[in-house]
N, C-alpha and C positions, 0 to 999 in steps of 0.2 A: 487766579482767584476763581474764574469761571469753572476751571477743572475741579477745584475743591467743592464748589457749590453743586456741580453736576454729579460728583461722586456721592455726596450726601443725599442728593435727590434720588439717585438710583437705589441707595440703601433703604430709603423711606418708601419707595414705590414698589415694594414686593407685594405679592398677592396676599400674603398673610396680613400685612399691615393695612392694605387697601380694604380687605374684607372687614377687619376690625373697625376701620374708620367708618365704613358705610353703616354697619350695625349700630355703632355708637351714635352717629349723626341722626339716624332715623329715630332711635330711642329717645334721644334728648329733645328732638323737635316735638315728639308727642308729649313727653313729660313737661316741657316748658310751657305748654298751654295752661297748666294749672299752677304755675309759679308767677307771682307778680312782684316786680322790683319797681318801687315808686319813682326813683330818680330817672329811670329810663323813659317814663311817660312824659317828662318835661322836655326831653331831647327830641322825641318823635310823638307828638300828640296823637297821631292816627297810626296805629300799628298796621292796620289793613293797607293803607296807602303806602307806607314805608316798605312793607313786604312785597306789594305788587310792583313798585318801582324797581326794587332790588331784583325781583324775579325777571323782569323785562331786560334789565341791564345784564344780568348774569347769562340769560339765554343768548343775548346778542354777542357777548364776549365769547361764549362757548362756540357759537356758530362761526363767528369770524375766525376764531382760533383754529378750529378744525379745518375750515376752508383754507386757511393759510398754510397749515401743515400739509394738506393734500397737494397744494401747489409746490411746497418745498420738496415733496417726494419726487417731483419731476427732475430734481437734481440727480436722482439715481436712475434716470431713464437709460443712461449709457455709462455705467460705471467702468472703471479701468479693468477690473477683473470680472469674475463670474457674476452676472446680474442677480440671479436668485439668492445666493449667499450674501451678496452685498446688501440687498434690500432687507433681507431677514435680519442681518446684523444691525443695521441702522435702526430699524423699527424696534428691535429688542433693546438697543442701546438707549434710545430716548424714552423707553417704557411707554410706547404709544398705546398699547392695549390697556395698560393700567390707567393711563391718563384719560382715555376714552371712558373707562368705567367710572372713574372719579367724577369726570365732568357731567355725565348723564345722571349719576346718583345724586350729586349735589344739586343739580337742577330739579330733580324730582323732589328732593327734600325741601327746596325753596318753594316749590309749588304747593306741597302739602301744608307748609306753614302759612302761605298766603291765602289758601282757600279754606282749610278746615281748622288749623291750629294757630289762629292769630293771637299774638300776645306781644307785649313789649319785650319780654325776655327772648322770644324767638327772633326779634329784630336783631338784637345783639348776637345771638347764637348763630343765625344764618350768616351774618356779616363776617364773623370771626372764623367759623368752621366750614362754610360753604363757598362764600363769595371770594374771600381773600386767598384760600388755598388754590382754588381753581385758576384765578388770575395769575398767581405766582407760578403754578405748575406750567401753564401755557407759556408764560414769559420765559421761564428757564428752558423749556423745550425749544422755543424759537431761537434763543441765544445759542444753545448748543448745536442746533441745526446749522446756524450761520457759521459756527466754529468749524464744523465738519466740512461745510461748503468751501471754506478757505484753506482746508488742509486735506487734500485728496489722499495723502499717505495714511492718514488716520482711518479713512474708509477702507483703504487697502488692508490695513492690519486687522480691522474688524472682520473683513471678508475672509481672510485667511483663518482667523480664529473660528469663524463659523464653519468653514470647511473642515478644520481639524476636529471640531466637536461632532460634525456629521460623520467623520471617519470613525471616531470612537463609538458613536451610536450604531453605525453599521457593523462594526466589529462585534459589539454586544449582541446584535440581532443574529449575525451569522453564527456566532458561537452557541447561542441558545438553540438555534435551528439544528446545528450539528449535534448538540448534546441530545436533543429529542430524537433525532434520526438514529443516533447510535443506540439509544435505549430501545427504539422500535426494532432495529436490526437484531439486537440481542434477544428480544422476545420472539421475533419471527424465526430466528435460527433454531429455536427449540420447539417449533410447531411443525408437525409432519405435512400439513396441507396448506400452509400459507407461505408464499415466497414474495420477495421484493424485486427480484430480477426476472425479466421476461424469459420464458422457456426458449432454449436455443433452437428447437425444431420449428422451422418456418411453416411446416405443413400443418401444425396444430392450429386450430381455429377455436376461439373461445365459444363455449356453448351458451354463455350468458354474459352480458355486460351490465354493470351497474354504473349509471351516469349521474353526474351532478346536475341537479334540477334547479331552475329558478335563477333569473339574472341577479338577484340580490346576493347569491352565494359566490359569484365570481370574485376572484381576488387571490390572496396569498394564503396558503395552508399554514395555519398557526401551529397546529398540533394534531397528532393522531393518537387516540387513546389506546395504549397497549392492552388494557384489560378487555376492551371490546373486541380487539383483534383476537384475543384468546377465546372469547365467546363465539366469534365467527368460526374459529377452528372447531370448537365443540359442535356447532350446528352442522358443519360439513361432515364431521365424523359420525354424527347420528343419522345421516341421510341414508347411507347404504352400509349394510354389514359386510365385513370382509369375505365371509364365506359365500356370499352371493356372486362374487366376481368370477368371470370366466377367463380362460387364458387370453391375453392380449388386451384385456380391459384394464382401466385404471380409475381410481376413485377421484372425487372432485378435489381440484387444487385451485386455490385462489391466488391470483397475482395482483398484489396491491400496487397500483401505478403511481401513487403520490407519496411524498414525504414532507415533513415540516420544512417550510421555506420555499416550496415549489409553487410556481404560478399555475393557476387553473381557471378555466372559464366554464360557464354554464353549458351543459350538454356534453362535457368531456367525460370520458370513461375513467372512473376512479378504481374500479376493480373488474378484472376479467376472470371468469370461472371456466376452467377446463375440466371436462368430464366425459368419459365414453358412455356413461349411462345417464338416463334422464333423472334430473333432480326434482323431487316433489315441489309443486307450486307453493305449498305452505312454507317449506324450507327456504325457497327463493324469496318469499315476502319477508320472512324473518331476517334473512341475510341482507336484503336491501335496506331495511330499517336500521339494522345494526351498523352497516357501513356508513350510512348518512349520519348516524349519531356519533360515530367514531371520529369523523373528520371535522375539524374545526377550521372554517374558512372565514376570513375577514375581508370585506370589500372596502373597509375604511382605513386599512393600513397600507401605506405605499411601500413598494419594494425598496428597502433601504439602499441596497447596492445600486439600484437604478437611479435613485435620486442623486447619490454621490457621483455616479458616472456622468449624468447630465451636467452637474456643476463643474466637474473636471474638464469636460469637453469645452465648456465656455472658457475656462482658464487656459486650456491648451490653445484655443483659437487666438486669444489675446496675446499669448507668448509667441506664437508663430508669426502673428502680425508684427510684433516688435522686432523679431529676427529679420524679417524681410525688409523692414524699414530701418534696420541697423540702429535701433534705440538701445544702446548698450546698457545704460542703467536699468531700464525696464527688463532687459534680458537677464541681467544678474539677479534682480529681485525675483523674477519669475522662476529661475532655477532654484533659488533659495526656498521659495514657496513649495516647490515640488519636493525638495529635500525634507522639509518639515512634514509634508503630507506622507511621504514614504516612510519616514521614521516613526510617525504617529501610527501608521498601519502596523508596523512591527511591534511597537510598544503596546498597542491596544490588544493585539492578538496574544501576546505573551501574558499580559495582565488578566485578560478575560478567560483564556482557555486553560492556562497552566499545563497544557499538553500539546506541545508543538509537533509531536509525532503524528497526532491525529488532525490537528488544525494548524497546518503550517502556512507560511506566506505563499508557498508555491501552489498549494491546492485551492486557496480561497481568493487570492489576490493577483493571479497571473494577468488578469485583464488590465491592471494598473501598469504592468510592464509595457503593454502595447502602447499606452499613452506616452511613456518616456521614450520608447524606441522611435516613435513617430517624431517626437521633438528632436531626438538625436539626428535623425535622418535629415530633417529640414536644416538643422544647425550645420551639419557637414556640407550641405549643398549651397548654403548661402554665402559662406566665406570663412576664411581662416580664423578671424577674430571671434566670430560667433561659435565656431567649432571648438576653439580653445575654452570658451566659457562652458560649453557642454562637457568637455573633458574634465574641467575642474569640478563641475557638479557631480559627475560620475565618481570622481575620487572622494568627494565629500560623502556621498551616499554609501560608498564602500567602507569608509571609516566608521560611519554610524552602524553599519551592519556587523562590524566586528564586535560590537558590544552585545550582540544577540546570541542566543544559544541555538538558533535555527541556521544551520549551514546553508540551507536552500535559499535563505534571504540574501546571504553574501554572494552566492552563485548568480542569482538573478541580477544583482547590481554589477558584478565584475564583468559579466558578458556584454555589457554596454560598450566596453573598450573595443572588442572585436567588431561590433556593429559599426561604430563610428570610424574605425580604421578602414573597414571595407568601403564605406561611403567616400572617405577622403581619397582612397586610392583611385577612384574613378577619374579624378583630376589631380593626380599626384604632383604634376608640375606646378600647379597653382596653390598647393596646400603643404608646401615643405615645412613651414614653421609649425603648422598644426600637427603634422605627422610626427615631427621631432618632439613636440610638446607631449603628445600621447605616449611615446616610448619612454620619456623621462618620468611621466606620471605613473605609468604602469610599473616601471622599475622601482620607484619609491614605494609604491604599494606593496610589491612583492617582497622586496629585500628588507625594508625597514618597518613599514606600517604594520603588516600582518604579524611578524614575530613580536613586535612590541605592544601592539594595541589589542590583540586577541583577548577576549574575556576569559577563556579557559585555556590553560597551558597545553592540555592534552589535545586540543583541537588545532594547534598551530600547524602541525604537519599536514593535516587534512586541508586547512585553508590555504596553505602554501601550494598544495597540489591543485586546488581550484585556480589560483592565480597563474600557475604555470600552464594549466589547461588553456587559459586565455592567450598566453604566449604561443602555444601550439597553434591556436586558431589564427593568430596574427601572422605567423610565419607561413602557414599553409596558404592563407589568403594572398599574401604578397607573391609567393611563387606561382600560384595558380593564375593570377592576373598578369604575370609576366613582368612585374616590377622588381627586377633583379637588384636595382640599387637599394630600394627600401627593404627588400628581403635580407640583403647583406647587412644593412644598418640595424635592422631588428635582431638579426642573428648575433651581431656584435654585442648588443645589450643582453640578450638572453644567455649567451655562453659565459658571460662574466658574473652572473648572479651567484651570490653566496660564496665567492672565492675566499673571503676573509671573515665574513660575519655570520656564518651559518650556525644555528643553535644545535643542529643535529645532523648526523650523516644522511638521514632521510631527505633533508632539504637539498643537499648536493645531488643525491640520487635522483630526485625529481626533476632537476635541471637536465640530467642525462636522459631521463625518461621522455621528457618533452622533445629532445632531439631525436630520439628513437621513433616517436610517433610521427614526426614530420618526415623522417626518412621513409617510414612505412607508407605514408600517403604518396610520396614521390615514386616509390617502387610500384605501388598500385597504378598510378597514372601512366607509368612507363609500360607495364605489362598489359594492362587492360585497355587503356585509352590510347596507347601508342605515342604518348608525349615524350619529348626529349628532355629527360630530367637527370641524366647522369652527372652533368657538371654541378647541378644543384646538390645532388647527393654527396658528391665529393666535397663541396664547400661545407656542408653541415658536418661531415665526418671530421674534416680538418679543424672545425671549431670546438669539438668535444675535448674537454680537459679532464684528465684523470684526477680522482680525489686521493691524494697521497696519504691522507689520514685513514683511509679504508682501502686495503690492498685489493679488494675485489669489488670495488664500487660499480664497475661496468657490468659485472655479472649480476650484481644486485639490481641494477637499473634494467637490464635485459629481462630479468624475471618479473620485476614489479610492473614493467610496462604492459604486461599481459593481464593486469587486473581488469575486472569487469567495467569499472568506471572509465578506464582508458579505452577499452574496447568500444564503449558507447560513442566516443568521439570519432573513431575510424568508421564505425558502422554508419553514422550519420553522413559522413563524407561519401562512403561507398553507395549508400542508397540514394544520395542526391544525384548521382549520375545514371540512375536506372530510369527506364521508361515507365509510364503508367501501366499498371497491371502486369509488369514484367516479373517473371519468377526467376530468381537466381540464387545461387549458393553464396551466402555472405562469407567472404574469405578474409575478413579483417585479421583474424588471429595469425594466419599464415604470413602476412606482410609484416606484422609487428614482430613476429619471431625472426624473420629474415633480417629485419633492420637491427635487431639486437645481435644477431650473429656477425653482422658486418663490424660492429664495434668490438666484439670479442676477438675477431680476426686481427684487428689493429692493436688491441690491448689484451693480449692473452692473460687470463686470470692466473694468479698464483694458486698453489694447492692449498685450499682452506683447511683450517684446523679441524673442522667438522662440517659435514655436508647435511643440510636440512632436507626435509621432505620436499619443500618447495623447489629447492635447487635440483633435486632428483627428477621431479616431475617436469621441470623446464628442460632438463637435458634430454629426457625421453622425447619430448615434443620437438625440440630443436633439431634432434638428429634426423628427423623426417624431412626437414627443410633444407638440409645442406646441399643436396644435389640440385634442387631447384634454384638455389642462390648461385651456385657455380655456373649453371647454364645461362644465367642472365648477367654474368660478370662483365664489367666495363672498366678499362684502365683509368677513366676519368674519376673513378671513385677514390683514387689516391692511395690504394693499398695494392700489394703484390698478390697476384693470383695464387702464389704458393702459400700465402697466409691462409687462404680458404681451405687448403688441403690439410692444415693442422686442426681444423675444427672437429672432425670425427674423433681424433685422439683426445682432445680436450674434453669433449662430452662423454666419451667412454670412461675417462678417468673419474669424472664426477659420478657417473653411474656406478662404477665399481667401488669407489670409496664409500658411497652411501650404502650399497648392499652389504659390504663388509662390516661397516660400523653398525648398521641396523641388526645384522645377524649376531654380532657380538653383544649388543644391548639385549637382544631378545633371548639369547642363550642364558645370560645371567639373571634375567628377570624371573620373579616368582609368579606362580599361577594366581590369578585373581579369583577369589572365592565367589564373588558375585557373578562373574562370567561362567564359572563352572556350574553354578546353580542354575543360571539361565539356560545353559546347554542341556542339563539333565531335565529341567522342567519342560523344555520344548520336546525333548526326546520322549518323555513320558506321555505328552499329549498325543504324539503320533502313534505310539504303541497301544494307547487305550482306545483307539478308534475301532469300531466293530468290524469283525471279519467273519463272513459266513463259513469259511473253511475251518477256522479255529473253533468256531462255535460248535461244529460237529464233533470234533475229537477231544476238546478240552473238557475236564471235569473238575468241579470245585471240591477237591479233597486235599488233605495235608499228608505229606509223606511221613509215615510212622518211622521208617528206617531210612534216613537220607543216605546212609552208606550203601544201601541196596538200590542204587540208581546210577544213572550215567550223567556225565556233565555235557551239556550242550552250550556252545558259545562261539565267540570269535574275538580276534584281536586285530586291530587296525591302527594306523597312524594318521595324524592330522597335523597341519601346521600349528605351531605353538601360538602364533599371533592371534588366534581366535580366543585364547584364554589369558591374554596379557594386554594391558592398556598401552597401545603403541600409536605411532603416527599413522600407521596403516589400519584402516577400519576393517576388522574381521568380526562378523556378526555371529556370536555363539548361538543365538536363537535359530538362525538359518541353518547352521551346521547341525544343531540338534534335530531339526526337521529332517534333514537328509539322512542322518544316521538312524533316526527313528523309522523312516520308511525302509531303510535297508534291513533293520532288525525285524520289522513286520514281514517283509518279504522272506527273510530267512525262517521265521516262525511258520509261515504258510508252507514253505518248501519242506520243512520238517514234518508238518502234518500230512502233506501229500505223500511224502516218502513212506510214512508209516502206514497210510491207507493202502498204498500199492503193495507194501510188504505183507500186509495182513490178508489181502484179497487175491482173487483169481481174475484172469482176463480172458475175454473171448471176442472174436470178430464175427459179426452177424450182419445180415442185410437188415434194412429198415423194417420190412414186414415181419421177419423173425424176431427183431428187437421188440416190436409191439406185442407179439405173442408172449415173448419172454417176460416183459414188464407186466403184462396183464396177469399172467399166471403167478408171477412172484408176488405182486401186490395183494392178490387174494389170499396168499398163504402167510404173508408177513404180518406181525402184530403192530409194528410202528414203521410202516414203509416210508422211505425218503429217497427221492430221486435227485441225485446231484448232477447238474448240467455244467460241464467245464467250459463256460464262456462262449460256446459256439452259437451264433445267432441262428444259423440254419437248423441246428439241433433243437434249440428252444422253440423255434417256429413250428417245426414238424411235430413236436410233442405238445403243441398248443399251450405253451407256457403262459400263465396268467401272472403278470408282473405285480398286479395289485394284491393278489391273495397268495402269491408264491405257491402255485400248484401247477401240475401238468394234467392233461386229460388224455388218457390212452385207452383205447378199446371201450370207451364209455365210462371208464372209471376215473375219478378225480383223486390225485395222489399228491401229498405234500412234496414240495420240491425246493431246491436251493440252487441258484446259479452262482458259481464262483469263478473268479478270474485269477489265474495263476501266471506268474512270470515265466516259469519254466515250460518248455514245450512238452506236451503230453499227447500221446496218440489216442488215448481213450476219450470218448465223447461224453459218456455218462457213467455214473456209479450207482449201484442199487444197494442201499443200506437198510437193514432192519435194525432200528436203533436199540432193540433189546439184545442184538447179537453182534454189536459193533464194539470193538475194543476202544479204549480211551487213553488219553495221556494225562498224567498228573504232572504239572509243572509248578515249580516255585523258585524264588531267587536263590542263586548259588551262595552257599555259606562259605565264602573264601575271605581270608584276612584282608585282602586289598579291595574287594568288591563291596559296594554298598547297595542294599536293596532299594529299588525305585518304587515309591509308594504308588499303589493302584495298578501295578504291573506284576508280571511273573519273572522279572529279570533283575539282575544286579549289574551295576555299572561302576567302572573306575576310570579316572583320568589321571595318568601318571606322567610326570616329567622325568624321563630317563636320560635327558641331555643328549638325545640322539639327533642326528642330522640326516637329510636325504643326500642324494648324489650331487645336488647343487649347493650343499652347505646350509640349507634352510633348516632351522631348529624345528623339531617335531615332538609331539607328545603321543603316548600310547593310550588308546581307548579300548577298553576290554569290557565285554558283556557276556553274561552266562546265566544258565538256568540248570536246575536239577530236574531230570526227566525220568519218568517211570511209566511203563505201559501197564494198563489194567485190562485183563481179558475176561470176557464172560465164559460160561461153560461151553457154549457153542459159538464159534466165530463164523459170521457169514457176511462177506464183502465181495461184491461182484462188479467188475469193470467191463464195459462193452464198447467196442469200436465198431461204428456203423460203416460198412464197406461202401454202400452205394449213396452215401450222403453227398450232395453237391458241394463243391468247394466254396468257402466263404468269399 
C-alpha cells in the first residue's frame, strides 16, 4: 500500500503541479478575504486567533519535518554503491526539492492570511489547502524514507538508474559537442587562413596570441560560432594584399586552439596567429573582439564525462572491495551493474548520433574500458571464483555488443578475455578451473553465440574474425609465458572450432589464419629473440585441420592472414619487444608469409579452377620468403625438408596460371570508351602546353591543298590493360601524359630539324659572335635571338628572363630560350622573323585517326589483338599531322656555335 501511495505522491509532486498549486493557493488566500461564510464564524469566532495558531503549528511541523529529513539523509552517508548518484537518486525519489517548495510556499500563504487577509473563509482554506497537504507530504516522505532504510537493494537500484541516466545525458552532451566540432571543421576546411591543427613546424612561433580573459569565463567551451570564424578569415585576408609579399614570406594564418566540449581556463590561448609580416593594430583589435565573441564558454556547466567518471570510480571501488572480501552476491550484482552501464553507453551513442562511423564507442568511451580492465585484473588476482564471475560478465557484455552495429564495441568487450587469461596465467596452478571456464566461455562465444546472435548477417564473418583474434592472443600469451600445458589446452579448443557448424568457408579459414598468426609470432621469437619455439611451432602445425569442403582452404588462409587487421596484431607484438626510441624495420609481413608457407608445404594446394589477383600477389610475395624459411628449418616442425623444396614450383604454378588467364581475359576484352577518352584528354592537355620553339615556326593557317603536304607522325604500342577494366590498375590518364610529352618532344624535334634545314651554320669566337649579332640586329626588321638552353650562353649574352631579351653591344634584342631533347652543337640562332620560313600543321585526315580538339594532331587507339614477346596483349597508338613549309621570298636563318664558350 505504501508503494502505491508513494507512486501517486510522486506523480502529484511534479514541478508543473507544484507551480499551479502555489499560484492557486496564493490567489485563493487573497480572494477569500472578501468572501464571508456565516457558519464558519460559529466554529471559530476569532479568525485572527485561529490563523495565528495554525501558522505557528504549521511552522513547527515544517521545521521538525525538514530537520528530521536532514537526519534521515545521514542514512546515505555511506551507501553501498556510488555516494553521489545514491544521494541524488533518493532526493529525487522522495521529491525533496518539490516538498521544500510546497512547505515554504504554504507557510508563506498561511502568514499572509494571518497578517493581512484574515477571514473565516481563509481559516478553512488554509487548513484544507496548506496545513493538511504539508503534513501529509511530510508524513509520506518520512514513511518512504523508512521504507528505503529497511531495503538497501531499493537504494542500490535507484543508484544504478541514476548512473544510467547520467550515461545517457553524457552521451547527448558528447554527441552535441561532436556535431558542433564537425560543423566547425567543415567551415575551417574551406578557409585559406584558419586551421584547427597546430602547424607541424616547431620553429614557427606565433606572432600574436589571443587569450581568454576573466575568471568568470573559465569552464567548458559550449560552441564556436562558424560565421564569426568566417569573419575572422575575412579580417586576415584584408590585412595584407598578396602582391605585397616577398619570397619566403607568408600571410597571417590563425590556429584556433579550442573546440566545442574542450576545457579551458582564464588566461589560456584560444587563438594563435602566425605571420611573417606585421599585422596592423586595428586588425588585431578587431580579431580579438571577434574571437572572444565567437567562443561560448560556460562556467556553470560541469564536464558531463567528468561527473560520470567520478561516479563510476566510486562504484568501481565498492566492487573491488567486495571482491577482496569475497562477497559473491555483491560481486555478481556489481558486474551486472557494469553490464547495464556499458550497454547503455552503446545504446545512447547509437540513439543520439545515428552515425557510429564518426561517433563510435571506441573514440568517445575508451576510458570506460580502463575501468572494466582494472576490475578484471583484480578479479583474476583475488581467486578463481571471482575470476569466473568476471568471465561470465565479459561473456554477457559480448552478447549485448552483438546487437550493435558498431564492431568496435564488440572488439573492446571481447579483448577482456585475453586480459583475464594473461592475469590468470601468472598463477596458473591455482587458477585451473578459471582458465578452463574461460576457454569454454570463449569457445561458446566464437562458435555459437556470434553466428546466431549477430544483428547483421553480413557482419558474422568479421565478428568471427574478431573472436579468433582473441584466440590468437590467448595462444601467444600462453606460449610466451611458458605455460605449455595451457597452450596445448587452448590449442585443442581453437583447432576444433567450426568443424561441423560453420556457416561459411570464411569461418574455417579464419581458424587456420589464427594458427598462422601464432606460428608467425613463434617464428619471430625464434629468429629475433633467440627463443626455442620449434616444438611449439610443430604442435600448432600438427593441430591444423584441412577444410575438405574447400580444396584450397590453406592457400586461402595463407593469403587472408596477410590482411591489414591481422598485421596489426603482429605489429603490436613486435613493437612490444622494442626498446624506447629504438628504430627498426617492422617485419611482421615476412613472418606471416613464412608461417603460411609452412602450412602450404604440409598441405599442397590443388590447382584452382581460376587464380584471383589476390592469390597472384600472394604468390609473388611468398616466393621471396622461401629461401629464408628453408634456412631456419627445424625437424621439430613435423614436416619433411623436401616439402619446402616443392614450394617454388607451387608458387610458380599459381603465377603462371594467373598470367595466362589474365592475358586471355584481356585479349578478349573490348576497349573501354571512357578510358580511351581519358587517355586522349590527358594527351591533349600535354600537347597544348606552350612551347617557345613551336611558337617560332608555327603559323595559324589552313592547308588549302592537303594533298600538297607531307604526313608526319608515329605509331607505337602500349599494354592493353590501360584501356580495359581489369584487376590490374592501369591509369590511362598517366599514360596519356607520357605519350603527350613524347608527342611534344617529337614536334619540337621536327621544328628544330626544319630550322637547321633552312639555315646556315658557322663557328665563331664569342667576340666575333657579339660583332656578328650587333651587325645583324641593326639590319634585321624583326630580330630574334634563340638561345638553345645553355646557361653560360644566356649569361654571357645578358639574358633578361623577365623581359625575354638579350643585351649585346649596347643593343637590346628580343630573345627566346628553348630547351630541346636532342643534342645540338649550335648555341644560338639568329632569326629575322620577316625572313623565317614557317610550318603549317593540321590534324591528319586519315580514316582511322580522329582530330584532337585544341591541338594540331590526330590520334587513334586500335586493338589489333597483338601481343608482345611475353604474350602481353597490346594496342596500337598512332598520331599524325599534315605538315607544309611556307617560305618568304628571302630566307635568312643563321646558327652560330661559340668556340670559346666555357663548358656548362
